[in-house]
C-alpha positions, -999 to +999 in steps of 0.1 A: -378+568+691-409+589+688-439+573+671-469+593+659-501+588+679-522+577+649-496+551+639-497+532+672-534+532+673-535+520+637-509+493+646-531+481+675-561+479+651-541+461+625-528+436+652-564+430+663-574+424+627-545+400+621-552+379+651-590+380+650-596+347+633-570+329+655-585+345+686-620+336+677-610+300+669-592+297+702-621+311+722-646+288+704-625+258+713-628+266+750-654+251+773-680+275+784-665+277+819-631+285+805-646+310+780-662+328+809-628+329+827-612+342+796-639+368+792-635+378+829-597+381+824-602+403+794-626+425+813-600+430+840-573+438+815-595+463+797-606+479+830-570+482+842-558+498+809-589+520+807-583+532+842-547+541+833-560+560+802-587+579+823-562+588+849-538+601+822-566+621+806-574+637+840-538+648+845-530+655+808-562+668+792-547+667+757-533+632+761-553+621+731-533+644+709-499+637+723-476+611+708-461+600+741-495+586+751-501+567+718-490+534+732-514+535+761-542+546+738-534+518+713-532+492+741-566+504+753-580+499+718-565+464+716-578+454+750-612+466+740-613+445+709-601+414+728-627+419+754-654+424+728-644+393+709-647+372+741-681+386+749-692+380+713-683+343+714-697+339+749-730+355+740-732+332+710-731+301+732-763+281+736-753+263+768 
């Protein structure tokens, strides 16, 4: 089943929007030490997926316009949002 590039990226953004309040609440409930671990894990996930995306763009220069790479691009967007949310909560901590 082929899915258009924009629809998977849009789906990733919608998923991030839908889970945002749950994710933020869960992160806020963590101790600072556990929040740092979660932030580090999300950094690693993003770095891994971003690396896959960058490697793909090197071998397939028009990957950003090709539907078969939409899932990877969408996952990269979602990982970025998850990473940024953890950093936002961690940066807001006083302790």
